C-alpha positions as CSV (number, residue, x, y, z in Angstrom):
1,M,-70.6,-113.4,-18.5
2,A,-71.4,-111.2,-21.5
3,F,-74.5,-108.9,-22.1
4,Q,-76.2,-107.7,-25.2
5,P,-79.0,-105.2,-25.2
6,I,-82.5,-105.8,-26.7
7,V,-83.7,-102.4,-27.8
8,D,-87.2,-100.9,-28.2
9,V,-86.8,-98.5,-31.1
10,E,-90.4,-97.2,-30.7
11,R,-89.6,-96.0,-27.2
12,G,-86.0,-95.2,-27.9
13,D,-84.6,-97.2,-25.0
14,I,-83.3,-100.6,-23.9
15,F,-86.0,-103.2,-23.3
16,A,-83.7,-105.8,-21.7
17,H,-80.2,-107.2,-21.6
18,E,-79.6,-110.8,-22.5
19,A,-77.0,-112.6,-20.4
20,L,-74.7,-114.7,-22.6
21,V,-72.3,-117.3,-21.2
22,R,-68.7,-117.1,-22.3
23,G,-65.7,-119.3,-21.6
24,P,-62.6,-118.2,-19.7
25,N,-60.8,-117.4,-23.0
26,G,-63.8,-115.9,-24.7
27,E,-65.3,-119.1,-26.1
28,S,-68.8,-118.8,-27.4
29,A,-71.9,-120.0,-25.6
30,G,-72.2,-122.9,-28.0
31,A,-68.7,-124.1,-27.3
32,V,-69.2,-123.8,-23.6
33,I,-72.5,-125.7,-23.5
34,G,-71.1,-128.3,-25.9
35,A,-68.5,-129.2,-23.3
36,V,-71.1,-129.8,-20.6
37,T,-72.0,-133.4,-19.9
38,P,-75.6,-134.5,-19.2
39,Q,-74.6,-135.0,-15.6
40,Q,-73.4,-131.5,-15.3
41,L,-76.4,-129.8,-17.0
42,Y,-78.3,-129.0,-13.8
43,S,-75.4,-127.4,-11.9
44,F,-74.3,-125.6,-15.0
45,D,-77.8,-124.1,-15.6
46,Q,-78.0,-123.0,-11.9
47,T,-74.5,-121.6,-11.9
48,C,-75.2,-119.5,-15.0
49,R,-78.4,-118.1,-13.6
50,V,-76.7,-117.0,-10.4
51,A,-73.7,-115.6,-12.3
52,A,-76.0,-113.6,-14.6
53,I,-77.9,-112.0,-11.7
54,Q,-74.8,-111.3,-9.7
55,T,-73.0,-109.7,-12.6
56,A,-76.0,-107.7,-13.7
57,V,-76.4,-106.2,-10.3
58,R,-72.7,-105.5,-10.0
59,L,-72.8,-103.6,-13.3
60,G,-75.8,-101.6,-12.3
61,L,-78.3,-103.1,-14.8
62,D,-81.6,-101.3,-14.4
63,T,-83.5,-103.0,-17.3
64,R,-85.0,-106.5,-17.6
65,L,-82.5,-109.4,-17.5
66,S,-83.0,-112.2,-20.0
67,I,-81.5,-115.5,-19.0
68,N,-81.4,-118.6,-21.2
69,F,-82.4,-121.8,-19.5
70,L,-82.1,-125.5,-20.4
71,P,-85.5,-127.3,-19.9
72,N,-83.8,-130.7,-19.9
73,A,-81.7,-129.6,-16.9
74,V,-84.7,-128.6,-14.8
75,Y,-85.9,-131.7,-12.9
76,D,-88.5,-129.9,-10.7
77,P,-89.6,-126.2,-11.5
78,A,-90.3,-125.2,-7.9
79,T,-87.1,-126.7,-6.5
80,C,-84.9,-125.4,-9.3
81,I,-86.2,-121.8,-9.2
82,R,-85.4,-121.5,-5.5
83,I,-81.8,-120.9,-6.2
84,T,-82.6,-118.2,-8.8
85,L,-85.0,-116.5,-6.3
86,A,-82.5,-116.8,-3.5
87,A,-79.8,-115.2,-5.7
88,A,-82.2,-112.4,-6.8
89,E,-83.1,-111.7,-3.1
90,H,-79.5,-111.8,-2.0
91,Y,-78.3,-109.4,-4.7
92,G,-81.4,-107.2,-4.5
93,F,-82.6,-107.9,-8.1
94,D,-86.4,-107.5,-8.7
95,T,-87.7,-110.8,-10.0
96,E,-90.3,-109.1,-12.1
97,R,-87.5,-108.0,-14.4
98,L,-86.5,-111.6,-15.2
99,I,-87.0,-113.1,-18.6
100,F,-86.4,-116.8,-19.2
101,E,-85.6,-117.8,-22.8
102,M,-85.9,-121.4,-24.0
103,T,-84.2,-122.0,-27.3
104,E,-86.1,-123.7,-30.1
105,G,-82.9,-125.6,-31.0
106,E,-82.8,-127.6,-27.8
107,Q,-84.1,-131.2,-28.3
108,I,-87.0,-131.3,-25.7
109,R,-87.1,-134.8,-24.3
110,D,-90.4,-134.3,-22.3
111,T,-92.9,-131.9,-23.6
112,A,-95.3,-132.1,-20.6
113,H,-92.4,-131.5,-18.3
114,T,-91.2,-128.5,-20.2
115,L,-94.8,-127.1,-20.3
116,S,-94.9,-127.4,-16.5
117,I,-91.7,-125.4,-16.2
118,I,-93.1,-122.6,-18.5
119,R,-96.4,-122.5,-16.6
120,D,-94.7,-122.4,-13.3
121,Y,-92.5,-119.5,-14.4
122,Q,-95.5,-117.6,-15.8
123,R,-97.5,-118.1,-12.6
124,R,-94.6,-116.6,-10.7
125,G,-94.7,-113.5,-12.9
126,F,-91.6,-114.2,-15.0
127,I,-91.6,-113.2,-18.7
128,T,-91.0,-116.3,-20.9
129,A,-89.6,-116.4,-24.4
130,I,-88.8,-118.8,-27.3
131,D,-85.3,-118.0,-28.5
132,D,-84.0,-118.8,-32.0
133,F,-87.5,-119.1,-33.5
134,G,-87.2,-120.4,-37.0
135,A,-83.8,-122.1,-36.5
136,G,-85.4,-125.5,-36.3
137,F,-88.5,-127.3,-37.3
138,S,-90.5,-127.2,-34.0
139,G,-91.1,-123.4,-33.7
140,L,-94.8,-123.3,-34.4
141,N,-95.4,-126.4,-32.3
142,L,-93.6,-124.8,-29.4
143,L,-95.6,-121.6,-29.9
144,A,-98.9,-123.5,-29.8
145,Q,-98.0,-125.5,-26.8
146,F,-96.2,-123.0,-24.6
147,Q,-97.8,-119.6,-25.5
148,P,-94.7,-117.5,-24.4
149,D,-94.7,-113.8,-23.9
150,L,-92.0,-113.2,-26.4
151,V,-90.8,-114.8,-29.6
152,K,-87.3,-114.1,-30.8
153,L,-86.9,-114.5,-34.6
154,D,-83.7,-116.3,-35.4
155,M,-81.2,-114.6,-37.8
156,A,-82.0,-117.4,-40.3
157,L,-85.3,-115.6,-40.9
158,T,-84.1,-112.0,-40.5
159,R,-81.0,-112.2,-42.7
160,D,-81.4,-110.2,-45.9
161,I,-85.2,-109.9,-45.3
162,D,-85.1,-106.5,-47.0
163,S,-84.5,-108.3,-50.3
164,D,-85.7,-111.9,-49.7
165,R,-89.5,-112.1,-50.5
166,I,-89.7,-115.7,-49.1
167,R,-88.3,-114.8,-45.7
168,R,-90.4,-111.7,-45.7
169,A,-93.6,-113.7,-46.3
170,I,-92.7,-116.2,-43.6
171,V,-91.9,-113.5,-41.0
172,E,-95.1,-111.6,-41.8
173,G,-97.0,-114.8,-41.1
174,V,-95.2,-115.3,-37.8
175,I,-95.9,-111.7,-36.8
176,G,-99.6,-112.1,-37.6
177,T,-99.8,-115.3,-35.5
178,C,-97.9,-113.7,-32.6
179,R,-100.1,-110.7,-32.7
180,A,-103.2,-112.9,-32.5
181,L,-101.7,-114.6,-29.5
182,D,-100.7,-111.4,-27.8
183,C,-97.1,-112.3,-28.0
184,R,-94.4,-109.7,-28.8
185,V,-91.8,-110.4,-31.5
186,I,-88.1,-109.6,-31.2
187,A,-85.9,-109.6,-34.3
188,E,-82.5,-110.9,-33.4
189,G,-79.3,-111.2,-35.4
190,V,-80.0,-107.9,-37.2
191,E,-76.8,-106.6,-38.8
192,T,-77.9,-104.0,-41.4
193,L,-80.0,-100.9,-41.4
194,A,-81.9,-102.2,-44.4
195,E,-82.9,-105.4,-42.5
196,A,-84.0,-103.3,-39.5
197,E,-86.0,-100.9,-41.7
198,A,-87.8,-103.8,-43.4
199,L,-88.6,-105.4,-40.1
200,R,-89.7,-102.1,-38.6
201,G,-92.0,-101.7,-41.6
202,M,-93.7,-105.0,-40.6
203,G,-94.4,-103.6,-37.2
204,I,-91.5,-104.9,-35.1
205,S,-90.1,-102.5,-32.5
206,L,-87.9,-104.9,-30.5
207,F,-84.4,-105.6,-31.9
208,Q,-81.2,-107.4,-31.0
209,G,-78.1,-107.6,-33.1
210,Y,-74.7,-106.3,-34.1
211,L,-76.3,-103.3,-35.8
212,F,-77.3,-102.0,-32.4
213,A,-74.6,-103.3,-30.1
214,R,-72.2,-106.3,-29.9
215,P,-72.2,-108.4,-26.8
216,G,-69.8,-107.1,-24.1
217,V,-68.0,-109.2,-21.5
218,E,-68.5,-107.8,-18.0
219,V,-70.0,-104.6,-19.4
220,L,-73.5,-103.3,-20.4
221,P,-73.1,-102.1,-24.0
222,E,-75.0,-99.1,-25.1
223,P,-76.9,-99.2,-28.4
224,D,-75.9,-97.2,-31.4
225,Q,-77.9,-94.0,-31.0
226,A,-77.6,-93.1,-34.7
227,V,-79.3,-96.4,-35.6
228,M,-81.9,-95.9,-32.9
229,S,-82.7,-92.4,-34.2
230,A,-82.9,-93.6,-37.8
231,L,-85.6,-96.2,-36.9
232,A,-87.5,-94.1,-34.3
233,G,-89.9,-92.4,-36.6
234,R,-90.8,-95.3,-38.8
């Protein structure tokens, strides 16, 4: 299991760590998930949740923990969450620090079922997020239907935003919509200071990307303090 920090440059600290699955030889999450059959999805999803919590506690994580979940693998929200809650209790992890991310890129087979999952998680006090927002064509529809607490802008929108007026216009629109819905925006995939400064100028304070810290396997990477300081006063 790998972890990457999500930073809050306004506060100058770490907002959360995202747990990222890795293969035994360092294979990416996409490669690992791509090898999972539909019949294995449920057990894979549950195993990853437990591994994320167990590893986070072992490493001494004291921030929020963001876990990606697969809506199509969850057959019943109440039943499926029991394993997560049991793992959190067993390892002594506060469930109020859990964030569940649903990627925009996953093909949702049953919208009503997915909505029931999100609502169940929200009722339990979990923070919910749409990951990779802007990577597909369903982002605004998902935002309207699910009203998550967080929206993570995909790198397809943040890349070269300092010099791309079209991406800038789109992101400004997304930020305005999220602000009206009381939903915080995270800019992910940020790789240059110029991109971060442009996004900071639009009012974004939560960031994730190589500029701040690369994912670390079995470690909790610290963000680059020089970058944090450069953005703190903006």
